[in-house]
C-alpha positions as CSV (number, residue, x, y, z in Angstrom):
1,M,-33.6,-57.0,-64.5
2,K,-37.1,-57.5,-65.9
3,W,-38.4,-61.1,-66.0
4,I,-41.2,-62.5,-68.2
5,V,-42.3,-66.1,-68.1
6,E,-44.8,-67.5,-70.6
7,Q,-46.6,-70.8,-70.2
8,S,-46.1,-72.2,-73.8
9,T,-43.7,-71.9,-76.7
10,E,-46.4,-70.1,-78.7
11,A,-46.9,-67.5,-76.0
12,F,-43.2,-67.2,-75.5
13,N,-42.7,-66.4,-79.2
14,R,-45.5,-63.9,-79.3
15,R,-44.4,-62.1,-76.1
16,S,-40.8,-61.9,-77.3
17,A,-41.8,-60.5,-80.6
18,Q,-44.0,-58.0,-78.8
19,E,-41.1,-56.8,-76.7
20,I,-39.1,-56.1,-79.9
21,T,-42.1,-54.4,-81.5
22,E,-42.4,-52.0,-78.5
23,Q,-38.8,-51.0,-78.9
24,I,-39.3,-50.1,-82.5
25,G,-42.5,-48.3,-81.6
26,R,-40.5,-46.2,-79.1
27,K,-37.7,-45.5,-81.5
28,A,-38.4,-46.1,-85.2
29,D,-34.7,-45.8,-86.1
30,S,-33.6,-48.2,-83.4
31,R,-30.2,-49.9,-84.0
32,I,-30.9,-53.6,-83.2
33,S,-28.4,-56.4,-83.2
34,F,-30.1,-59.7,-84.1
35,A,-29.0,-63.2,-83.0
36,T,-29.8,-66.4,-84.9
37,G,-30.6,-69.8,-83.6
38,S,-33.4,-72.2,-82.7
39,T,-34.8,-69.9,-80.0
40,T,-35.1,-66.8,-82.2
41,K,-36.5,-68.5,-85.3
42,G,-40.1,-68.6,-83.8
43,I,-39.7,-65.1,-82.5
44,Y,-38.9,-63.7,-86.0
45,R,-41.8,-65.7,-87.4
46,E,-44.1,-63.8,-85.0
47,L,-42.4,-60.5,-85.8
48,A,-43.1,-61.1,-89.5
49,A,-46.7,-61.9,-88.7
50,L,-47.1,-58.7,-86.7
51,Y,-45.6,-56.7,-89.6
52,R,-48.2,-58.3,-92.0
53,Q,-51.0,-57.3,-89.6
54,G,-49.9,-53.7,-90.0
55,G,-48.5,-51.1,-87.6
56,L,-45.0,-52.4,-87.5
57,D,-42.5,-50.5,-89.6
58,F,-38.9,-51.7,-90.1
59,S,-37.9,-49.2,-92.7
60,R,-35.8,-47.0,-90.4
61,V,-34.3,-49.8,-88.3
62,E,-30.6,-50.3,-88.5
63,A,-30.0,-54.0,-88.2
64,F,-26.7,-55.6,-87.2
65,V,-25.9,-59.3,-87.5
66,L,-24.5,-60.5,-84.2
67,D,-22.1,-63.1,-85.5
68,E,-21.1,-65.0,-88.6
69,Y,-19.1,-68.1,-89.7
70,Q,-15.8,-67.7,-91.6
71,G,-16.3,-68.3,-95.3
72,A,-20.1,-68.6,-95.1
73,S,-21.4,-66.4,-97.8
74,Q,-24.8,-64.8,-98.0
75,A,-25.7,-67.5,-100.6
76,N,-25.0,-70.2,-98.0
77,P,-28.4,-71.0,-96.3
78,A,-26.5,-72.0,-93.1
79,S,-24.9,-68.5,-92.7
80,C,-26.2,-66.3,-90.0
81,L,-27.0,-63.6,-92.6
82,A,-28.9,-65.9,-94.9
83,R,-31.0,-67.2,-92.0
84,L,-31.8,-63.7,-90.7
85,T,-32.6,-62.7,-94.2
86,A,-35.0,-65.6,-94.8
87,Q,-36.5,-65.5,-91.3
88,L,-36.9,-61.8,-90.9
89,F,-35.3,-59.3,-93.2
90,D,-37.1,-60.5,-96.4
91,Q,-40.4,-60.8,-94.5
92,V,-40.7,-57.2,-93.5
93,N,-39.9,-53.8,-95.0
94,M,-36.3,-53.7,-94.0
95,D,-34.2,-51.2,-95.9
96,A,-31.3,-53.3,-97.4
97,S,-28.9,-50.4,-97.0
98,R,-29.5,-50.4,-93.2
99,I,-28.5,-54.1,-92.8
100,H,-25.0,-54.4,-91.5
101,F,-23.2,-57.8,-91.7
102,F,-19.7,-59.3,-91.7
103,D,-17.9,-60.0,-94.9
104,S,-16.9,-63.4,-93.8
105,M,-15.3,-64.2,-97.2
106,A,-12.7,-61.4,-96.8
107,A,-9.0,-62.3,-96.7
108,D,-8.5,-60.5,-93.4
109,L,-11.3,-61.2,-90.9
110,H,-9.5,-59.2,-88.2
111,Q,-9.9,-56.1,-90.3
112,V,-13.5,-56.9,-91.0
113,A,-14.1,-57.2,-87.2
114,E,-12.3,-54.0,-86.4
115,A,-14.3,-52.1,-89.1
116,Y,-17.6,-53.5,-87.8
117,E,-16.8,-52.3,-84.3
118,R,-15.9,-48.9,-85.6
119,N,-19.2,-48.8,-87.6
120,I,-21.3,-49.6,-84.6
121,R,-19.6,-46.7,-82.7
122,A,-19.9,-44.3,-85.6
123,L,-23.7,-44.9,-85.9
124,G,-24.2,-44.3,-82.2
125,G,-24.1,-47.7,-80.6
126,I,-26.6,-50.5,-80.3
127,D,-30.0,-49.6,-78.9
128,L,-31.2,-53.2,-78.5
129,Q,-29.2,-56.4,-78.4
130,V,-31.3,-59.6,-79.1
131,L,-29.7,-62.7,-77.6
132,G,-30.3,-66.4,-77.3
133,L,-28.5,-68.4,-74.6
134,G,-26.2,-71.3,-75.3
135,A,-26.4,-74.4,-73.0
136,N,-22.9,-73.6,-71.8
137,G,-23.7,-69.9,-71.3
138,H,-22.3,-68.6,-74.6
139,I,-23.8,-65.5,-76.1
140,G,-23.0,-64.9,-79.7
141,F,-19.8,-66.8,-80.4
142,N,-18.4,-65.7,-77.0
143,E,-17.6,-69.1,-75.5
144,P,-16.6,-69.9,-71.8
145,G,-13.4,-68.1,-70.9
146,T,-14.1,-65.1,-73.1
147,P,-12.8,-62.0,-71.2
148,F,-15.4,-59.4,-70.4
149,H,-13.4,-56.6,-72.1
150,A,-13.5,-58.4,-75.5
151,V,-14.8,-56.4,-78.4
152,T,-15.8,-57.5,-81.9
153,R,-13.3,-60.0,-83.1
154,V,-12.4,-63.3,-84.8
155,V,-13.0,-66.4,-82.6
156,D,-12.9,-70.2,-82.6
157,V,-16.4,-71.7,-82.9
158,G,-17.3,-73.7,-79.8
159,E,-17.9,-77.5,-79.9
160,E,-21.6,-77.0,-78.8
161,T,-22.2,-74.7,-81.8
162,I,-20.4,-77.1,-84.2
163,E,-22.6,-80.0,-83.1
164,A,-25.7,-77.9,-83.3
165,R,-25.0,-76.7,-86.8
166,A,-23.6,-80.0,-88.3
167,E,-26.9,-80.9,-90.0
168,M,-27.4,-77.4,-91.3
169,F,-23.9,-77.3,-92.9
170,G,-24.2,-80.9,-94.2
171,S,-21.8,-82.5,-91.7
172,R,-19.8,-81.8,-88.6
173,E,-16.6,-81.5,-90.7
174,L,-18.2,-78.8,-92.9
175,V,-19.0,-76.4,-90.0
176,P,-16.5,-73.6,-90.1
177,R,-14.1,-73.6,-87.1
178,Q,-13.8,-69.8,-86.9
179,G,-16.2,-67.0,-86.9
180,I,-16.7,-63.3,-86.1
181,T,-18.8,-62.0,-83.2
182,L,-19.7,-58.9,-81.3
183,G,-17.6,-59.1,-78.1
184,I,-18.9,-59.1,-74.5
185,K,-17.9,-55.5,-74.1
186,T,-19.7,-54.5,-77.3
187,I,-22.8,-56.4,-76.2
188,M,-22.7,-54.8,-72.7
189,Q,-22.5,-51.4,-74.2
190,S,-26.0,-51.9,-75.8
191,R,-28.6,-49.6,-74.2
192,K,-31.0,-52.5,-73.8
193,I,-30.6,-56.3,-73.9
194,F,-33.3,-58.9,-74.4
195,L,-32.2,-62.5,-73.5
196,F,-34.5,-65.2,-74.8
197,A,-34.5,-68.8,-73.7
198,N,-37.0,-71.7,-74.0
199,G,-37.0,-75.4,-73.4
200,E,-36.2,-77.6,-70.4
201,H,-32.6,-78.0,-71.7
202,K,-32.0,-74.3,-70.9
203,A,-33.2,-74.4,-67.3
204,T,-29.8,-75.2,-65.7
205,I,-27.9,-72.5,-67.6
206,V,-30.6,-69.9,-66.9
207,E,-30.1,-70.6,-63.2
208,Q,-26.3,-70.6,-63.5
209,A,-26.1,-67.5,-65.7
210,L,-28.6,-65.3,-63.9
211,F,-28.4,-66.4,-60.3
212,G,-24.8,-67.7,-60.0
213,P,-21.5,-65.9,-59.8
214,V,-20.5,-63.5,-62.6
215,T,-17.6,-65.3,-64.3
216,P,-16.1,-65.5,-67.7
217,E,-16.6,-69.2,-67.5
218,I,-20.3,-68.5,-68.0
219,P,-20.3,-65.6,-70.5
220,A,-24.0,-64.8,-70.1
221,S,-23.5,-64.2,-66.4
222,V,-22.1,-60.8,-67.1
223,L,-25.6,-59.8,-68.2
224,Q,-26.5,-59.6,-64.5
225,L,-24.5,-56.3,-64.5
226,H,-26.4,-54.7,-67.3
227,P,-28.7,-51.8,-66.3
228,D,-31.5,-52.6,-68.7
229,L,-31.9,-56.4,-69.2
230,T,-35.2,-58.1,-70.0
231,V,-35.2,-61.9,-69.7
232,V,-38.1,-63.8,-71.5
233,L,-38.5,-67.5,-70.7
234,D,-41.0,-70.2,-71.3
235,R,-42.2,-72.3,-68.4
236,D,-39.7,-75.0,-69.0
237,A,-36.6,-72.8,-69.2
238,A,-37.8,-71.1,-66.0
239,G,-38.1,-74.4,-64.2
240,K,-35.2,-73.9,-61.8
241,V,-35.8,-70.3,-61.0
242,R,-39.5,-69.7,-60.9
243,D,-39.6,-69.6,-57.1
244,R,-37.0,-66.8,-57.1
245,L,-38.8,-64.6,-59.6
246,P,-41.1,-61.6,-58.8
247,E,-44.8,-62.7,-58.7
248,D,-45.7,-60.5,-61.6
249,A,-43.1,-62.2,-63.9
250,V,-45.1,-65.3,-64.5
251,E,-48.0,-64.9,-67.0
């Protein structure tokens, strides 16, 4: 496990974007699964800035949307695809034919999930999984209690996510109660994983997920078992674990 701790939100965003940039530099046709959320928004802004500065080419990247809300079309600005499109895909030279996303308007979401999982395998698997960290330890829409063998599937949206997205959708009642997500097993099959977390409110779950027992009750705890995990934190998110990190982890 590689640890990186930055001293400010701005430095956190820049370093996180740089880590993703280095992956694309190593493998121009990287297959990358992108998460959405408050943590990644600033990271994608920095990625777009790096692209505009030159030297960063997204044209061969295969992008996979990590999760999506049932019935949230691309036209809905609250959908995961719409947010990724606005924050990143439209800001760089991403080839639209290489952007893979869930048809959350389909009549049978289970078929959509199964087809998505097959497509990932057919294309050779995920090279890099970008993840945020929920305050209860969820990754994607994989909530506490998710079995580690779960693959891409239809799930119930957790209460924490409903509360967090209420304003975006217009009200708590308008937030979809189901969604589709890459499963724990699918995520763990990625060759490399970046876990990003910032803010004091993430300090407790960072400690529980990455220094506590590996348990389905904290889905992100399974990441301790991944052979190539990089954790990028800001100073506040690292508040409860700094003393246990390697000396070279803190910038």
